[in-house]
ZAKEPA-426604 format. One record per atom (N, C-alpha, C, O): residue in three letters; atom name; y, x, z. Coordinates in Angstrom, 1 decimal. Atoms other than C-alpha are relative to their C-alpha. Example, Ala and Ser with C-alpha at 12.3 -4.5 7.8 and 13.67 -1.06 7.14 Angstrom:
! residues 2
  type  atom   north    east      up
   ALA     N    -1.2     0.9     0.0
   ALA    CA    -4.5    12.3     7.8
   ALA     C     1.2     0.9     0.0
   ALA     O     1.2     1.9     0.7
   SER     N    -1.1    -0.9     0.0
   SER    CA    -1.1    13.7     7.1
   SER     C     1.1    -0.8     0.8
   SER     O     2.2    -0.3     0.9
This chain:
! residues 100
  type  atom   north    east      up
   MET     N    -1.3     0.8     0.0
   MET    CA     0.0     0.0     0.0
   MET     C     1.3     0.8     0.0
   MET     O     2.4     0.3    -0.1
   GLY     N    -0.8    -1.0     0.0
   GLY    CA     2.0     3.0     0.2
   GLY     C     1.3    -0.1     1.0
   GLY     O     0.9    -0.3     2.1
   GLU     N    -1.1     0.1    -1.1
   GLU    CA     5.5     3.0     2.1
   GLU     C     0.9    -1.3    -0.1
   GLU     O     1.8    -1.4     0.6
   ASP     N    -0.5     1.2     0.1
   ASP    CA     6.6    -0.4     0.9
   ASP     C     0.1    -1.0     1.1
   ASP     O    -1.0    -1.6     1.4
   PRO     N     0.1     0.9    -1.4
   PRO    CA     7.6    -2.4     4.1
   PRO     C    -0.3    -1.5    -0.4
   PRO     O    -0.8    -2.2     0.5
   LYS     N     0.3     1.3     0.3
   LYS    CA     7.3    -5.7     2.2
   LYS     C    -1.5    -0.3    -0.1
   LYS     O    -2.1    -1.3     0.4
   LYS     N     1.6     0.1     0.0
   LYS    CA     3.5    -5.0     1.5
   LYS     C    -0.5     0.0     1.3
   LYS     O    -1.4    -0.8     1.7
   TRP     N     0.6     0.2    -1.5
   TRP    CA     2.9    -4.3     5.1
   TRP     C     0.5    -1.0     0.8
   TRP     O    -0.1    -1.3     1.8
   GLY     N    -0.6     1.2    -0.9
   GLY    CA     5.1    -7.0     6.5
   GLY     C    -0.8    -1.1    -0.4
   GLY     O    -1.0    -1.9     0.6
   LYS     N     0.6     1.2     0.2
   LYS    CA     3.0    -9.7     4.7
   LYS     C    -1.2    -0.2     0.7
   LYS     O    -1.4    -1.3     1.2
   PRO     N     1.3     0.1    -0.8
   PRO    CA    -0.3    -9.0     6.3
   PRO     C     0.3    -0.1     1.5
   PRO     O    -0.3    -0.8     2.3
   PHE     N    -0.4     0.0    -1.4
   PHE    CA     1.5    -8.3     9.6
   PHE     C     0.5    -1.4     0.5
   PHE     O     0.2    -1.8     1.6
   SER     N    -0.6     1.2    -0.4
   SER    CA     3.4   -11.6     9.4
   SER     C    -1.2    -1.1     0.0
   SER     O    -1.2    -2.1     0.7
   ALA     N     1.2     0.9    -0.2
   ALA    CA     0.1   -13.4     8.7
   ALA     C    -0.8     0.2     1.2
   ALA     O    -1.2    -0.8     1.8
   LEU     N     0.7    -0.1    -1.3
   LEU    CA    -1.6   -11.9    11.6
   LEU     C     0.8    -0.5     1.2
   LEU     O     0.2    -1.2     2.1
   LEU     N    -1.0     0.7    -1.1
   LEU    CA     1.4   -12.9    13.9
   LEU     C    -0.2    -1.6    -0.1
   LEU     O    -0.2    -2.3     0.9
   GLY     N     0.1     1.5     0.1
   GLY    CA     1.1   -16.5    12.5
   GLY     C    -1.4    -0.4     0.4
   GLY     O    -1.5    -1.4     1.0
   ALA     N     1.1     0.4    -0.5
   ALA    CA    -2.6   -16.6    13.1
   ALA     C    -0.1     0.1     1.5
   ALA     O    -0.6    -0.9     2.1
   LEU     N     0.0    -0.1    -1.6
   LEU    CA    -2.2   -15.4    16.8
   LEU     C     0.8    -1.1     0.5
   LEU     O     0.3    -1.7     1.4
   GLU     N    -0.8     1.2    -0.6
   GLU    CA     0.6   -18.1    17.2
   GLU     C    -0.8    -1.2     0.0
   GLU     O    -0.9    -2.0     0.9
   ALA     N     0.8     1.1     0.1
   ALA    CA    -1.7   -20.7    15.9
   ALA     C    -1.3    -0.1     1.0
   ALA     O    -1.7    -1.0     1.7
   GLN     N     1.2    -0.1    -1.3
   GLN    CA    -4.7   -19.5    18.1
   GLN     C     0.5    -0.5     1.3
   GLN     O    -0.1    -1.4     1.9
   GLU     N    -0.6     0.1    -1.2
   GLU    CA    -2.5   -19.4    21.0
   GLU     C     0.2    -1.7     0.4
   GLU     O    -0.1    -2.4     1.4
   GLY     N    -0.8     1.4    -0.1
   GLY    CA    -0.8   -22.9    20.3
   GLY     C    -1.2    -1.0     0.1
   GLY     O    -1.2    -2.0     0.8
   PHE     N     1.2     1.0     0.0
   PHE    CA    -4.3   -24.7    19.7
   PHE     C    -1.1     0.3     1.2
   PHE     O    -2.0    -0.5     1.5
   GLY     N     1.1    -0.5    -1.0
   GLY    CA    -6.1   -22.6    22.4
   GLY     C    -1.3     0.2    -0.5
   GLY     O    -2.3    -0.2     0.1
   ILE     N     1.4    -0.4     0.8
   ILE    CA    -8.8   -21.4    19.9
   ILE     C     0.0     1.3    -0.3
   ILE     O     1.1     1.9    -0.6
   PRO     N     0.0    -1.2     0.4
   PRO    CA   -10.0   -18.2    19.2
   PRO     C    -0.5     0.4    -1.3
   PRO     O    -1.2    -0.4    -1.9
   ALA     N     0.7    -0.5     1.2
   ALA    CA   -10.9   -16.2    16.1
   ALA     C    -1.1     1.0     0.4
   ALA     O    -0.9     1.8     1.3
   ILE     N     1.1    -0.9    -0.5
   ILE    CA   -14.3   -14.5    16.4
   ILE     C    -0.2     1.2    -0.9
   ILE     O    -1.0     2.1    -0.6
   GLY     N     0.2    -1.0     0.8
   GLY    CA   -13.9   -12.3    13.5
   GLY     C     0.9     0.1    -1.1
   GLY     O     1.6    -0.9    -1.2
   GLY     N    -0.9     0.0     1.2
   GLY    CA   -12.1   -11.3    10.5
   GLY     C    -0.1     1.4    -0.9
   GLY     O    -0.8     2.3    -0.5
   LYS     N     0.0    -1.1     0.9
   LYS    CA   -11.6    -8.7     7.6
   LYS     C     1.3     0.1    -0.5
   LYS     O     1.9    -0.9    -0.8
   ASP     N    -1.4    -0.3     0.7
   ASP    CA    -8.4    -7.1     6.1
   ASP     C    -0.4     0.8    -1.2
   ASP     O    -1.4     1.5    -1.2
   SER     N     0.1    -1.1     1.0
   SER    CA    -8.0    -5.3     2.8
   SER     C     1.3     0.3    -0.1
   SER     O     2.2    -0.5    -0.5
   MET     N    -1.3    -0.6     0.2
   MET    CA    -5.1    -3.1     2.8
   MET     C     0.3     1.1    -0.9
   MET     O     1.4     1.6    -1.0
   SER     N     0.0    -1.1     1.0
   SER    CA    -6.0    -0.7     0.1
   SER     C     1.1    -0.2    -1.0
   SER     O     1.8     0.7    -1.4
   GLY     N    -1.0     0.5     0.9
   GLY    CA    -3.8    -2.6    -2.3
   GLY     C    -0.4     0.3    -1.4
   GLY     O     0.4    -0.1    -2.3
   THR     N     0.4    -0.2     1.4
   THR    CA    -5.6    -1.5    -5.4
   THR     C    -1.4    -0.2    -0.1
   THR     O    -2.2    -0.2     0.8
   PHE     N     1.4     0.1     0.5
   PHE    CA    -8.8    -2.2    -7.3
   PHE     C     0.0     0.6    -1.3
   PHE     O     0.6     0.0    -2.3
   LYS     N     0.0    -0.6     1.4
   LYS    CA    -9.4     0.2   -10.2
   LYS     C     1.5     0.2    -0.4
   LYS     O     2.2     0.9     0.3
   ASP     N    -1.3    -0.1     0.2
   ASP    CA    -6.0    -0.1   -11.8
   ASP     C     0.8    -1.3     0.2
   ASP     O     1.8    -1.5    -0.4
   ILE     N    -0.5     1.3    -0.3
   ILE    CA    -5.2    -3.5   -10.5
   ILE     C     0.7     0.1     1.4
   ILE     O     0.1     0.5     2.4
   ASP     N    -0.6     0.0    -1.3
   ASP    CA    -2.5    -3.9    -7.8
   ASP     C    -0.5    -1.3     0.8
   ASP     O    -0.2    -2.4     0.3
   VAL     N     0.5     1.1    -0.8
   VAL    CA    -4.1    -6.2    -5.2
   VAL     C     0.7    -0.3     1.3
   VAL     O     0.8     0.6     2.1
   PRO     N    -1.0     0.2    -1.0
   PRO    CA    -1.9    -7.8    -2.6
   PRO     C    -1.0     0.1     1.3
   PRO     O    -2.2    -0.2     1.3
   PRO     N     0.9    -0.1    -1.1
   PRO    CA    -3.0    -7.1     1.0
   PRO     C    -0.4    -1.4     0.6
   PRO     O     0.4    -2.3     0.6
   THR     N     0.8     1.4    -0.5
   THR    CA    -5.4    -9.8     2.6
   THR     C    -0.5     0.2     1.3
   THR     O    -1.0     1.2     1.7
   ALA     N     0.4     0.1    -1.3
   ALA    CA    -6.1   -10.8     6.1
   ALA     C    -0.9    -1.3     0.1
   ALA     O    -0.4    -2.3    -0.3
   ILE     N     0.8     1.3    -0.1
   ILE    CA    -9.1   -13.3     6.9
   ILE     C    -0.4    -0.1     1.3
   ILE     O    -1.0     0.8     1.8
   THR     N     0.7     0.2    -1.3
   THR    CA   -10.1   -14.7    10.2
   THR     C    -1.1    -1.1    -0.1
   THR     O    -1.2    -1.8    -1.1
   PHE     N     1.0     1.1    -0.1
   PHE    CA   -13.0   -17.0    11.0
   PHE     C    -0.4    -0.4     1.4
   PHE     O    -0.3     0.4     2.3
   ALA     N     0.5     0.3    -1.3
   ALA    CA   -14.4   -18.9    13.9
   ALA     C    -1.1    -1.2    -0.2
   ALA     O    -1.2    -1.9    -1.2
   LEU     N     0.9     1.1    -0.1
   LEU    CA   -17.3   -21.3    14.8
   LEU     C    -0.2    -0.4     1.5
   LEU     O     0.1     0.2     2.5
   LYS     N     0.3     0.6    -1.2
   LYS    CA   -18.4   -23.6    17.4
   LYS     C    -1.3    -0.8    -0.1
   LYS     O    -1.6    -1.5    -1.1
   VAL     N     1.1     1.1     0.1
   VAL    CA   -21.5   -25.5    18.4
   VAL     C     0.4    -1.3     0.5
   VAL     O     0.8    -1.5     1.6
   VAL     N    -0.3     1.3    -0.5
   VAL    CA   -21.0   -29.2    18.4
   VAL     C    -1.0    -0.9    -0.4
   VAL     O    -1.9    -0.5    -1.0
   ASP     N     0.7     0.9     0.3
   ASP    CA   -22.6   -32.5    18.1
   ASP     C     0.2    -0.5    -1.4
   ASP     O     1.2    -1.0    -1.8
   VAL     N    -0.3     0.3     1.4
   VAL    CA   -23.3   -33.1    14.4
   VAL     C     0.7    -1.3    -0.3
   VAL     O     1.3    -1.4    -1.3
   ARG     N    -0.6     1.5     0.0
   ARG    CA   -22.2   -36.8    14.9
   ARG     C     1.5     0.0     0.0
   ARG     O     2.2    -0.9    -0.5
   SER     N    -1.4    -0.2     0.0
   SER    CA   -18.7   -35.5    15.5
   SER     C     0.6     0.8    -1.0
   SER     O     1.8     1.0    -1.0
   VAL     N    -0.5    -0.8     1.2
   VAL    CA   -18.4   -33.3    12.4
   VAL     C     0.5    -0.9    -1.1
   VAL     O    -0.2    -1.8    -1.5
   ILE     N    -0.7     0.4     1.1
   ILE    CA   -16.0   -34.3     9.7
   ILE     C     0.0     1.0    -1.1
   ILE     O     0.6     2.1    -1.1
   SER     N     0.0    -1.0     1.1
   SER    CA   -16.9   -32.6     6.3
   SER     C     1.2    -0.4    -1.0
   SER     O     1.9    -1.4    -0.8
   GLN     N    -1.2     0.0     0.9
   GLN    CA   -14.4   -32.1     3.6
   GLN     C    -0.1    -1.0    -1.3
   GLN     O     0.9    -1.4    -1.8
   GLU     N     0.1     0.8     1.3
   GLU    CA   -15.9   -34.2     0.7
   GLU     C     0.2    -1.5     0.2
   GLU     O     0.0    -2.0     1.3
   LEU     N    -0.1     1.5    -0.2
   LEU    CA   -15.2   -37.9     0.0
   LEU     C    -1.4    -0.5     0.1
   LEU     O    -2.2     0.1    -0.5
   LYS     N     1.3     0.4    -0.1
   LYS    CA   -18.3   -40.0     1.0
   LYS     C    -0.1    -1.1    -0.9
   LYS     O    -1.3    -1.2    -1.3
   SER     N     0.3     1.1     0.7
   SER    CA   -17.8   -43.0    -1.2
   SER     C     1.4    -0.3    -0.7
   SER     O     2.5     0.1    -0.3
   ALA     N    -1.1     0.4     1.0
   ALA    CA   -15.4   -44.5    -3.9
   ALA     C     1.2    -0.6     1.0
   ALA     O     2.3    -0.5     0.6
   ASP     N    -1.0     0.6    -0.9
   ASP    CA   -13.4   -46.3    -1.0
   ASP     C     0.5     1.0     1.0
   ASP     O     1.2     0.5     1.9
   SER     N    -0.5    -0.9    -1.0
   SER    CA   -12.8   -43.2     1.1
   SER     C     1.4     0.3    -0.2
   SER     O     2.0     0.3    -1.3
   LYS     N    -1.4    -0.2     0.2
   LYS    CA    -9.4   -42.4     2.0
   LYS     C     0.3     1.4     0.1
   LYS     O    -0.4     2.2     0.8
   LEU     N    -0.5    -1.5     0.1
   LEU    CA    -7.6   -39.1     1.3
   LEU     C     1.5    -0.2     0.7
   LEU     O     2.3    -1.0     0.3
   ILE     N    -1.3    -0.1    -0.8
   ILE    CA    -4.5   -38.2     3.7
   ILE     C     0.7     1.2    -0.6
   ILE     O     0.2     2.3    -0.6
   ALA     N    -0.8    -1.2     0.0
   ALA    CA    -1.7   -36.1     2.5
   ALA     C     0.8     0.2     1.1
   ALA     O     1.6    -0.6     1.5
   PHE     N    -0.7    -0.2    -1.3
   PHE    CA    -0.4   -34.5     5.6
   PHE     C     0.6     1.3    -0.2
   PHE     O     0.1     2.4    -0.5
   MET     N    -1.0    -1.2     0.4
   MET    CA     2.7   -32.3     5.2
   MET     C     0.9     0.2     1.4
   MET     O     2.0    -0.3     1.4
   PRO     N    -0.8    -0.3    -1.3
   PRO    CA     4.0   -31.1     8.7
   PRO     C     1.3     0.5    -0.2
   PRO     O     1.4     1.5    -1.0
   GLU     N    -1.3    -0.7    -0.1
   GLU    CA     7.6   -30.4     9.2
   GLU     C     0.1     1.5     0.4
   GLU     O    -0.8     2.0     1.1
   ARG     N     0.0    -1.6    -0.5
   ARG    CA     8.6   -26.7     9.6
   ARG     C     1.4     0.0     0.3
   ARG     O     2.3    -0.8    -0.1
   THR     N    -1.3    -0.2    -0.6
   THR    CA    11.6   -25.3    11.4
   THR     C     0.6     0.8    -1.1
   THR     O     0.0     1.1    -2.1
   ASP     N    -0.7    -0.8     1.0
   ASP    CA    14.3   -23.3     9.5
   ASP     C    -0.8     1.3    -0.3
   ASP     O    -0.9     1.8    -1.4
   SER     N     0.7    -1.2     0.1
   SER    CA    12.1   -20.2    10.1
   SER     C    -1.4    -0.3    -0.4
   SER     O    -2.3     0.6    -0.1
   GLU     N     1.4     0.2     0.6
   GLU    CA     9.0   -21.9     8.4
   GLU     C    -1.0     0.1     1.1
   GLU     O    -2.1     0.7     0.9
   ILE     N     0.9     0.0    -1.1
   ILE    CA     7.2   -22.3    11.8
   ILE     C    -0.2    -1.4     0.3
   ILE     O     0.8    -2.1     0.4
   TYR     N     0.4     1.4    -0.4
   TYR    CA     5.4   -25.5    12.8
   TYR     C     0.1    -0.1     1.5
   TYR     O    -0.1     0.8     2.3
   ASP     N    -0.1     0.4    -1.5
   ASP    CA     6.0   -27.2    16.2
   ASP     C    -1.4    -0.3     0.4
   ASP     O    -2.0    -1.2    -0.1
   MET     N     1.4     0.2    -0.3
   MET    CA     2.7   -26.9    17.7
   MET     C    -0.2    -1.2     0.8
   MET     O    -1.3    -1.8     0.6
   ASP     N     0.2     1.2    -0.7
   ASP    CA     3.2   -29.8    20.1
   ASP     C     0.0    -1.3    -0.9
   ASP     O    -0.8    -2.3    -0.7
   ALA     N     0.1     1.0     1.0
   ALA    CA     4.1   -32.1    17.2
   ALA     C    -1.1     0.1    -1.0
   ALA     O    -1.6    -1.0    -1.5
   LEU     N     1.2    -0.1     0.8
   LEU    CA     1.3   -30.7    15.1
   LEU     C    -1.1    -0.6     0.6
   LEU     O    -1.7    -1.5     0.0
   LYS     N     1.2     0.7    -0.8
   LYS    CA    -1.3   -31.5    17.7
   LYS     C     0.0    -1.5     0.0
   LYS     O    -1.1    -2.2    -0.2
   THR     N    -0.2     1.4    -0.1
   THR    CA     0.1   -35.0    18.2
   THR     C    -0.4    -0.5    -1.2
   THR     O    -1.3    -1.4    -1.2
   ALA     N     0.2     0.5     1.3
   ALA    CA     0.0   -35.6    14.5
   ALA     C    -1.5     0.1    -0.5
   ALA     O    -2.0    -0.8    -1.1
   TYR     N     1.5    -0.1     0.2
   TYR    CA    -3.7   -34.2    14.2
   TYR     C    -0.6    -1.0     0.7
   TYR     O    -1.6    -1.6     0.1
   ASP     N     0.6     0.9    -1.0
   ASP    CA    -4.6   -36.6    17.1
   ASP     C     0.3    -1.3    -0.7
   ASP     O    -0.6    -2.1    -0.7
   GLU     N    -0.2     1.5     0.7
   GLU    CA    -3.1   -39.6    15.1
   GLU     C    -0.9    -0.1    -1.1
   GLU     O    -1.5    -1.2    -1.4
   ILE     N     0.7     0.0     1.3
   ILE    CA    -4.9   -38.5    11.9
   ILE     C    -1.6    -0.4     0.4
   ILE     O    -2.2    -1.3    -0.2
   LEU     N     1.4     0.0    -0.3
   LEU    CA    -8.3   -38.3    13.6
   LEU     C    -0.2    -1.2     0.9
   LEU     O    -1.4    -1.5     1.3
């Protein structure tokens, strides 16, 4: 990635955002992967940070992503952001509770 602060700032901002979301929702990330090399052969690859988590739950409480039937409902959820592009965690949790 060289010395370009913008290239280093993007994954660092993503990391801080992920940390804020984890703390706000009270959930952990159990693993992750980063790619900071910035190149693949002669292609400039953007830096990437990936995290994941899992939990053991009762299968009857799991909601999968696919539509189950022709009359399934699809909800467009677009939470508001602050001027600094950050979500209000309390408002976000309230909205999620209303959707579910």
